[in-house]
C-alpha positions, 0 to 999 in steps of 0.5 A: 811366465815360464821358468826354466828348469834345470835337469840333471842326469840320474847317476848310473850304477857304475858311478856309484862309489864302493858298491860290493861286487855283484850289488844289487844281487838281483833286480827289484822286480825279482825281489818283489816277485819273490817276497810278495808274489810267490806262494807261501812266502811271508809277504804273500799278497791276496785280495780280501773284502773287509767290511765291503771293501776289496783290499790287498792283505798279507796272506801270511801275516801274524794275527796280532802284534803281540805275535810279531813281538814274539817272533823276535825271541829266537834272537835273544842275545843279538843287538836289537838297537844301537844309539851312540854307545848304547847297545840293547839286546833283544832279550833286554828289550823283551824284559824292559817291554814286559816290565813296562807292560805290567806297570801300564796294566797295574796302573789300569790301562785296558784294551782300547785306552790311548797311550801316547808316545812323545819322545825322539828316536831313543831305544825308550820309544820301542819299549814304549810302543811295545809295552802299550801294544802287549797292554792292549792299548791303542798306541798314539804316537805324537810328533816330537817336533810339536810345541806345547800347545800342539802336544796339548791339542793332540792329547786332548783330541786323541783322548790319551790316558797315559803319556810316555814321554822323554824329558825334553818333550816333558819340559815343553808339555808340562805346563799344558797336562792340566788341560788334558782331562783324560790324561791320568799318568805321565811316565818321563824317560831320560829325566836324568840327562 
């Protein structure tokens, strides 16, 4: 049986409401060429053979995520994140990341350990990610929509040793943590909400 499919026309740029004059500033192909095609551009692409496989890589990419994090230093007083009425500057974010990274290392996290992040989109998610990276861990984000049994499986399967979790997800997974033999420590953020 053949179904009828309704086709709608693509909206034209002239029909788009309230676009600034001259928007877009250039065609996408031109922007792409400037970003990835121009020699010495930050996103210049080259082909390399890695482990016997030819792949495209960013030629000028920082060699580590720690250097990506460090690149934000000049923006200290600027807003880094905004969530509702909460504003976090680059400096405040850097301080929080540094404190948590030191705590993770003091608690025994070492290079190659799995650190799970289980939370909704909160400023703490970014702090957890960068702190785990700077501590040398392998960041293991687990889906914040998962049920308790699904989170238990994710923690077990990944071999997570530390979980950074928000209060809502903690309530979902707390009865399952005893079934996660590699899990040594759980940090809960926003427990006051």
